[in-house]
C-alpha positions in Angstrom: 14.5 -0.2 13.6 15.8 3.3 13.1 15.4 2.7 9.2 11.4 2.1 10.3 11.3 4.7 12.2 12.7 7.4 9.7 10.3 5.8 7.2 7.0 6.0 8.7 8.2 9.5 9.8 8.8 10.6 6.7 5.8 9.0 4.9 3.7 10.1 7.5 4.3 14.1 6.9 4.4 13.2 3.2 1.2 11.5 2.7 -0.9 13.9 5.3 0.8 16.8 2.9 -0.6 14.6 -0.6 -4.0 13.6 1.0 -4.7 17.5 2.5 -3.7 19.1 -1.0 -6.3 16.3 -2.5 -8.6 17.2 0.4 -8.9 21.2 -0.4 -8.1 20.3 -4.3 -11.0 18.2 -4.9 -13.0 20.8 -2.7 -13.6 17.6 -0.1 -12.5 19.5 3.0 -16.1 19.4 4.9 -14.3 18.1 8.3 -14.1 20.8 10.8 -11.8 18.8 13.7 -8.3 19.2 13.0 -7.5 15.4 14.0 -10.3 14.0 12.0 -8.9 16.0 9.0 -5.1 14.5 9.7 -6.4 11.0 9.9 -8.5 11.3 6.9 -5.5 13.0 4.8 -2.7 10.7 5.6 -5.0 7.8 4.7 -6.0 9.5 1.8 -2.4 10.2 0.8 -1.5 6.7 1.1 -4.3 5.3 -1.1 -4.5 8.1 -3.8 -0.2 7.6 -3.8 -0.8 3.5 -4.4 -3.0 4.4 -7.2 -1.0 6.3 -8.4 2.1 4.0 -8.5 0.0 1.5 -9.7 -0.9 3.8 -12.6 2.9 4.5 -13.3 4.0 0.9 -13.4 1.8 0.3 -16.4 4.4 2.5 -18.1 7.7 2.0 -16.4 9.2 0.1 -13.2 8.6 1.2 -10.2 12.5 2.2 -9.4 13.7 4.4 -6.5 14.1 7.7 -9.0 10.7 7.1 -10.3 9.5 6.9 -6.9 11.1 9.6 -5.6 9.9 11.5 -8.5 6.4 11.2 -8.1 6.4 12.0 -4.5 8.5 15.1 -5.1 5.9 16.4 -7.5 3.2 15.6 -5.3 4.5 17.4 -2.2 4.8 20.3 -4.5 1.6 20.6 -5.8 0.5 20.1 -2.5 2.1 22.4 -0.7 1.6 25.4 -3.3 -2.0 25.6 -1.6 -2.3 28.1 1.3 -4.7 25.7 2.8 -2.2 23.2 3.0 0.3 25.6 4.7 -2.2 26.5 7.1 -3.2 23.2 8.0 0.7 22.3 9.1 1.1 25.3 10.9 -1.9 24.3 12.7 -0.8 20.6 13.1 2.7 21.5 14.7 1.1 23.8 17.3 -1.5 21.0 18.0 1.3 18.1 18.5 3.3 20.8 20.6 0.3 21.5 22.9 -0.2 17.6 23.8 0.7 16.3 27.6 4.1 14.7 28.0 2.1 11.8 28.3 0.4 11.4 25.1 3.6 12.2 23.4 5.4 9.3 25.4 2.7 7.1 24.2 3.2 7.9 20.8 7.1 7.6 21.0 6.8 4.3 23.2 4.2 2.5 20.6 6.2 4.0 17.4 9.4 2.1 18.9 7.3 -1.1 20.1 6.1 -1.8 17.0 9.2 -0.8 14.9 11.3 -3.2 17.0 8.6 -6.1 16.2 8.4 -4.6 12.5 12.4 -5.6 12.1 11.9 -9.0 13.1 11.9 -11.8 10.3 8.3 -11.2 8.5 6.6 -14.6 9.4 3.0 -13.8 7.8 3.3 -16.8 4.8 1.6 -15.2 2.1 4.2 -12.5 1.9 6.6 -15.1 1.2 3.8 -16.9 -1.4 3.1 -13.8 -3.9 3.6 -10.4 -2.1 6.8 -10.0 -1.8 7.7 -11.1 -5.4 4.6 -9.1 -6.2 6.8 -6.3 -5.0 9.6 -7.3 -7.2 7.6 -7.4 -10.3 6.9 -3.9 -9.8 10.2 -2.6 -9.1 11.8 -4.3 -11.6 9.4 -4.7 -14.6 6.1 -2.7 -13.5 3.2 -4.4 -15.3 3.8 -7.5 -16.7 1.2 -8.9 -19.4 0.6 -12.5 -18.8 2.1 -12.2 -15.5 -0.6 -14.7 -13.7 0.6 -17.6 -16.2 3.7 -17.6 -13.7 1.8 -17.8 -10.6 -2.4 -17.3 -10.1 -1.7 -15.2 -7.4 0.1 -12.6 -9.0 -3.3 -11.3 -10.8 -4.6 -10.4 -7.6 -1.8 -7.9 -7.0 -2.7 -4.7 -5.3 -2.0 -0.9 -5.1 -0.5 -1.3 -2.0 2.1 -3.8 -2.9 2.7 -0.8 -5.5 3.1 2.1 -3.2 6.2 0.3 -1.4 8.0 -0.9 -4.8 10.2 2.1 -4.9 11.7 1.5 -1.7 13.1 -2.1 -2.8 16.2 -1.2 -4.2 20.0 -1.6 -3.6 20.4 -2.0 0.4 16.6 -1.9 1.1 15.7 -5.2 -0.9 14.6 -8.0 0.5 14.1 -5.5 4.0 10.7 -3.3 3.1 8.2 -5.8 4.1 7.1 -4.3 7.2 7.3 -0.8 5.9 3.2 -0.6 4.7 1.6 -2.7 7.4 4.0 -1.2 10.3 2.7 2.3 9.1 -1.0 1.1 8.6 -0.8 0.0 12.4 0.5 3.0 13.9 -1.6 5.2 11.8 -5.3 2.9 13.2 -3.2 3.3 16.7 -3.0 6.9 16.2 -6.8 7.3 15.7 -7.6 5.6 18.7 -5.5 7.7 20.5 -7.1 10.4 19.0 -10.6 9.5 19.8 -9.8 8.4 23.0 -8.2 11.6 24.3 -11.4 13.2 22.9 -13.7 10.8 25.7 -11.1 11.5 28.1 -11.5 15.3 28.0 -15.3 15.2 27.7 -15.2 16.5 24.0 -16.4 13.7 22.4 -19.0 13.1 20.0 -21.0 9.7 18.9 -18.8 9.0 16.2 -15.7 8.9 18.5 -17.3 6.5 20.1 -17.8 4.2 17.2 -14.2 4.4 15.8 -12.9 4.0 19.3 -14.6 0.8 20.0 -14.1 -0.5 16.4 -10.2 0.2 16.6 -10.5 -1.7 19.8 -11.9 -4.7 18.6 -9.4 -5.1 15.2 -6.2 -3.6 16.6 -5.1 -6.5 19.1 -6.1 -9.4 16.9 -4.7 -7.9 14.1 -0.9 -8.0 16.2 -2.1 -11.6 17.1 -1.8 -12.5 13.1 1.2 -10.5 12.9 -0.5 -8.6 9.9 0.8 -5.5 10.9 4.5 -6.5 10.2 4.2 -7.8 6.9 3.3 -6.5 3.3 -0.4 -7.8 3.4 -3.0 -5.7 2.1 -5.5 -6.6 4.5 -4.6 -4.7 7.5 -5.4 -1.2 5.5 -8.8 -2.8 4.4 -9.8 -3.9 7.8 -9.1 -0.1 9.3 -10.7 1.3 5.9 -13.6 -0.5 6.8 -14.0 1.4 10.2 -12.6 4.7 9.0 -15.6 4.9 5.8 -18.4 3.8 8.0 -17.1 6.3 10.8 -17.3 9.0 8.1 -20.5 7.7 6.8 -22.1 8.2 10.1 -20.5 11.4 10.7 -21.8 13.3 7.7 -25.0 11.6 8.0 -25.9 14.0 10.7 -24.0 17.3 8.7 -25.7 20.1 6.9 -26.7 19.0 2.7 -23.6 20.9 1.6 -20.9 18.9 3.9 -22.7 15.7 3.3 -22.8 16.0 -0.4 -18.8 16.6 -0.2 -18.3 14.0 2.7 -20.7 11.2 0.3 -18.3 12.1 -2.6 -15.0 11.2 -0.4 -16.5 8.0 1.4 -17.2 6.9 -2.4 -13.2 7.7 -3.5 -11.7 6.4 -0.3 -14.0 3.3 -1.4 -12.9 2.9 -4.9 -9.5 3.5 -4.0 -9.6 1.2 -1.0 -10.8 -1.4 -3.8 -8.0 -1.0 -5.4 -5.9 -2.3 -2.7 -8.5 -5.2 -2.3 -11.5 -6.1 -4.1 -13.3 -7.6 -0.8 -14.1 -3.7 -0.7 -16.9 -3.9 -3.1 -19.5 -4.2 -0.7 -18.2 -0.7 0.8 -18.1 1.1 -2.7 -21.3 -0.3 -3.5 -23.1 1.3 -0.2 -20.6 4.4 -1.0 -22.4 4.8 -4.2 -25.8 4.3 -2.6 -24.7 7.0 0.6 -23.7 9.5 -2.3 -27.5 9.4 -4.7 -29.7 9.9 -1.5 -27.1 12.6 -0.1 -27.4 14.3 -3.5 -30.2 17.3 -3.9 -29.7 16.5 -7.9 -30.4 12.9 -8.2 -29.8 13.1 -12.2 -26.3 14.5 -12.1 -25.3 11.8 -9.4 -26.4 9.0 -11.7 -23.8 10.2 -13.6 -21.4 11.3 -11.5 -21.2 8.0 -9.7 -20.2 5.6 -12.6 -17.8 8.5 -13.5 -15.9 8.8 -10.7 -15.6 4.8 -9.8 -14.8 3.8 -13.3 -12.3 6.7 -14.0 -10.4 5.9 -10.9 -10.2 2.1 -11.0 -9.4 2.0 -14.5 -5.6 1.5 -13.9 -6.5 -1.4 -11.5 -9.0 -2.9 -14.5 -6.1 -2.1 -16.8 -3.7 -4.2 -14.4 -5.9 -7.0 -14.3 -6.6 -7.0 -18.1 -3.1 -7.4 -18.7 -1.8 -9.6 -15.8 -4.4 -12.3 -16.3 -6.7 -11.3 -18.9 -9.7 -10.9 -16.6 -10.9 -7.5 -15.0 -12.0 -8.6 -11.7 -9.6 -12.2 -11.2 -10.3 -14.4 -9.7 -14.0 -13.6 -10.7 -14.3 -15.3 -14.1 -17.2 -13.3 -15.5 -15.2 -10.2 -17.3 -12.6 -12.7 -18.3 -11.0 -12.7 -22.3 -9.6 -15.4 -24.1 -6.7 -13.2 -25.4 -3.4 -15.4 -25.7 -1.6 -14.0 -22.4 -4.8 -14.6 -20.0 -5.5 -17.4 -17.6 -9.2 -18.0 -19.2 -12.4 -18.5 -17.8 -12.1 -22.1 -16.6 -8.6 -21.5 -14.5 -10.2 -18.3 -13.0 -13.3 -20.0 -11.7 -11.2 -23.0 -10.5 -8.8 -20.5 -8.5 -12.0 -18.7 -7.2 -13.1 -21.9 -6.1 -9.7 -23.0 -4.7 -9.7 -19.8 -2.0 -12.8 -20.2 -1.2 -12.2 -24.1 -0.4 -9.1 -23.2 1.2 -10.9 -20.9 3.7 -13.7 -22.8 4.2 -11.2 -25.9 5.6 -8.1 -24.8 5.2 -6.5 -28.5 4.7 -7.1 -28.8 1.0 -6.3 -32.3 1.3 -8.6 -33.0 4.0 -11.7 -32.1 1.7 -13.9 -35.3 1.4 -15.1 -36.3 -1.8 -18.4 -34.7 -2.9 -19.0 -32.7 0.6 -22.2 -31.9 1.8 -23.3 -28.3 1.9 -22.3 -26.9 4.7 -20.3 -29.8 5.9 -17.2 -27.3 6.1 -18.8 -25.6 8.7 -18.0 -27.4 11.7 -13.9 -27.9 11.2 -14.0 -24.4 10.1 -15.5 -23.3 13.5 -12.7 -25.0 15.5 -10.2 -22.4 13.7 -12.4 -19.1 13.0 -14.1 -19.1 16.6 -13.1 -14.5 16.5 -14.8 -14.6 13.1 -17.9 -16.7 14.6 -18.5 -15.0 17.6 -18.7 -11.4 15.5 -20.8 -13.4 12.8 -23.5 -14.3 15.6 -23.5 -11.4 17.6 -24.0 -9.3 14.1 -27.0 -11.5 13.5 -28.7 -11.2 16.7 -27.8 -7.2 16.6 -29.6 -7.2 13.0 -32.6 -9.0 14.2 -32.9 -6.3 17.2 -32.7 -3.5 15.0 -35.4 -4.8 12.6 -37.7 -5.1 15.5 -37.0 -2.4 17.2 -35.6 0.3 14.5 -35.8 3.2 17.3 -33.7 1.5 19.3 -30.7 3.4 17.9 -31.0 6.9 17.6 -28.8 7.3 14.8 -28.6 8.7 11.6 -26.9 7.3 8.6 -27.5 3.5 10.7 -28.9 1.7 7.5 -26.5 2.4 5.6 -23.9 1.0 8.4 -26.4 -1.9 8.4 -25.6 -2.5 4.5 -22.3 -2.4 4.7 -22.1 -4.9 7.3 -24.5 -7.2 5.4 -23.3 -6.8 2.1 -19.9 -7.5 3.0 -20.5 -10.4 5.4 -22.6 -12.1 2.6 -19.6 -11.4 0.0 -16.9 -12.5 2.5 -18.6 -15.6 4.0 -19.0 -16.7 0.2 -16.0 -15.7 -1.4 -13.3 -16.6 1.5 -14.9 -16.9 4.9 -11.9 -15.8 7.1 -11.1 -13.6 9.8 -9.0 -11.2 7.9 -11.1 -11.0 4.9 -14.4 -10.4 7.5 -13.8 -9.0 10.2 -14.0 -5.5 9.0 -17.3 -5.8 8.1 -18.3 -8.2 11.0 -17.4 -5.8 13.8 -20.0 -3.3 12.6 -23.1 -4.1 14.1 -21.4 -5.2 17.5 -19.3 -1.9 17.4 -22.6 0.2 16.9 -24.4 -1.0 19.6 -21.3 -0.8 22.0 -20.6 2.6 21.3 -24.1 4.0 21.6 -24.1 2.1 25.0 -20.8 4.0 26.0 -22.0 7.1 24.6 -26.0 7.4 26.1 -24.5 5.6 29.8 -22.0 5.6 32.4 -23.3 2.7 33.7 -22.7 1.0 30.3 -19.3 2.3 29.8 -17.6 0.2 31.9 -19.3 -3.3 30.9 -18.6 -1.9 27.4 -14.6 -1.4 27.9 -14.8 -4.9 29.5 -16.4 -6.7 26.7 -13.8 -4.6 24.3 -10.9 -5.1 26.1 -11.0 -8.6 27.5 -13.0 -10.1 24.5 -10.4 -8.9 21.8 -8.4 -11.2 23.4 -10.3 -14.2 25.0 -12.1 -14.9 21.2 -9.0 -16.7 20.5 -9.1 -19.4 23.2 -9.0 -19.9 26.9 -6.1 -20.6 29.1 -5.3 -19.5 32.4 -3.5 -16.3 31.6 -6.6 -15.6 29.7 -8.6 -16.3 32.9 -6.2 -13.5 34.5 -6.4 -11.2 31.9 -10.0 -11.1 32.4 -9.8 -11.0 35.9 -7.9 -8.1 35.6 -9.7 -6.4 33.2 -13.0 -6.7 35.4 -11.2 -4.9 38.4 -9.8 -2.0 35.8 -13.3 -1.7 34.5 -14.6 -1.1 37.7 -12.1 1.4 38.6 -12.8 3.1 35.2 -16.3 3.1 36.4 -15.3 4.5 39.9 -13.3 7.3 38.3 -16.3 8.3 35.9 -18.2 9.3 38.9 -15.3 11.0 40.3 -13.6 12.2 36.8 -9.8 13.5 36.6 -8.4 13.6 33.7 -4.6 12.2 35.0 -6.4 9.3 35.9 -8.6 8.3 33.3 -5.7 8.7 31.1 -4.0 6.3 32.9 -6.4 3.9 33.0 -7.2 4.0 29.2 -3.1 3.4 28.8 -3.1 0.4 31.3 -6.6 -0.7 29.7 -4.6 -0.7 26.0 -1.5 -2.3 27.3 -3.5 -5.0 28.4 -5.5 -5.7 25.0 -2.1 -6.4 24.1 -1.1 -8.9 26.6 -2.4 -11.9 24.9 -1.9 -11.3 21.5 1.6 -10.8 22.3 1.7 -14.1 24.1 0.5 -15.4 21.3 2.9 -13.7 18.7 5.7 -15.0 20.5 4.5 -18.6 20.1 3.9 -17.9 16.9 7.2 -16.7 15.9 8.8 -19.4 18.3 11.1 -20.9 15.7 12.5 -17.3 14.8 14.0 -16.2 17.7 13.8 -12.2 19.0 16.5 -10.4 17.6 17.7 -6.7 18.2 18.1 -4.7 14.8 18.9 -1.4 15.8 19.1 -0.3 11.8 17.8 -2.1 9.3 15.3 -5.5 9.7 17.1 -8.3 8.0 16.5 -10.0 4.1 14.4 -12.5 3.7 17.0 -14.7 2.2 18.8 -14.4 5.5 16.2 -16.6 7.3 14.7 -18.1 4.0 16.8 -20.3 2.2 16.2 -21.0 -1.5 18.6 -24.3 -1.3 16.5 -27.0 -3.0 14.9 -24.8 -5.5 15.0 -26.2 -9.1 15.3 -24.0 -12.1 13.1 -24.9 -14.7 12.2 -24.3 -18.3 9.0 -24.1 -20.3 10.0 -23.1 -23.8 12.4 -20.1 -23.6 11.2 -19.0 -20.2 13.3 -20.1 -17.0 12.1 -20.4 -13.3 13.0 -21.1 -10.1 10.6 -23.9 -8.6 10.0 -24.3 -4.9 10.3 -27.9 -3.4 7.4 -29.8 -4.1 5.6 -30.9 -1.3 7.6 -29.2 1.5 7.9 -25.3 1.0 6.0 -23.6 -1.5 6.8 -20.1 -0.7 9.6 -18.2 -2.6 10.2 -15.4 -0.4 13.4 -13.6 -1.8 14.2 -15.7 -4.4 14.5 -14.5 -7.7 12.2 -13.6 -10.0 10.2 -15.6 -11.3 9.3 -18.3 -8.8 6.6 -20.2 -8.3 5.9 -23.3 -6.9 3.4 -24.3 -9.7 3.0 -22.6 -13.7 -0.7 -21.6 -13.8 -0.8 -23.2 -17.4 1.9 -25.8 -17.9 3.2 -24.7 -21.3 4.3 -20.8 -21.6 7.0 -18.8 -23.8 7.7 -15.3 -23.7 5.3 -12.6 -25.5 8.8 -10.7 -26.9 11.7 -12.4 -26.4 13.6 -9.1 -27.2 12.3 -7.5 -23.9 12.5 -10.8 -22.0 10.8 -10.9 -18.5 9.2 -7.2 -18.9 7.4 -8.4 -22.6 5.3 -11.0 -20.3 4.0 -13.9 -21.1 1.5 -16.0 -23.1 0.3 -19.7 -23.7 1.5 -22.2 -25.9 -1.6 -24.2 -26.2 
């Protein structure tokens, strides 16, 4: 626990400093409120540092020394700017002025998430390839032909590179919750910021939007244990909300601030694409927003591709080296190099990802399934996503029929993000964790605008958010009790709004917020029933302490020795030594440069 708390504190200070320096250095300082700047700067610092680490991995492994040097130099450069030092003084003063209640909530949430994060990581993709990818980054950097060992290694993320420098010495195998937990705490902090403004009646319409959107995603993320892993799905979900929140915010600003804001959103979306390719619809709409927000359209036409290509170039270079495909698993930009997986393998893997997320049990896929035959089995598992998709379709129809029902600038850009994002993710991988960031946007827009317009609609919206976020996952007696209790609390909230007292409102929102976690925590406990809760006051356990690698076999393909997981029993490597895989992408491979060993990469033996 203590390790996570200290790391998150240092990460928060460092990433905020780096992000603030970038905001002023790139002339993107277009947010007037200190809290908004703090949230945006911290996200910008995290995504930019992740991209920088991925870039450096193209040249050298991400050792602890490399990580410390990069962070140290970045902090020095950021701190040299007087604007950064000025904002730091304002931040310290603002935190000092927070009431005891808010400080207690912040510390309590951090300790609670640290306790959960110090348990054994459960998220299966961490064992499948996330931690292995982190190990490759920290020991060897970017390795040509790495996808030949395991096809998922070609879908590596800058998010894995961000934490790789910590994966050394006593911290080896103990860092899987660092980035996920930090992103989750950052999302909760942003929610608290918007709720505090709502309580104090200093909110703007966009505060309602961000608060409702975070309420829709935060409880269910915990149920899936996403925040307590190294998964890059968690930052992707939050960035869908953050970018659209900024888009709505800047749509109503002056042309000068709007142009700066559009550039900031474009940079955010491109950096998020380096975290996960499912951010491409977000990047597309950010480009449209930037173009139509620019006074000089001709200038924007070359700025948009320049910003996008230059920022994405390390990511594209990594993909080209790892798999020979620029946007793996898309086979459109694949090359027939000796270390490449090839278009055919890429296409097969893309089909596998889609079918797995449609059926979830590939061995149950019938021969020659009919069009849409997967939908009924899929509905049994993806009820939360189905509810959001139905709501989005209905609300899209309402907006198209009555466009004036929402008098909010930027709404059509938000609709574009939602529509293109839903279409892309439902076609490529129809899963809650991929699609929820897009599917929640239209419901969030309508709920938030109802809250902003009418006190009578306020308590109904709170009910829909707090009870609905839990009930989507199923029905049970405990859920019925949760819903009834929520109705009572919502009624109390309505009475308090008629007789406003800030202290009582603060307690109300605290109770509602805690209520949202009751069911996810219960399900989280059931999910982890095979891994009992353990008090870990200092360091999280290593992966090898829980997930044993006995039974793995040492296999050889020409001069490549690798560990193979147990066939038909467990295909997860967890903390096993690299190379480890359940199946080689190509059955016959060899070292690309035997003198350099694993760092030299791999090639096919055709």
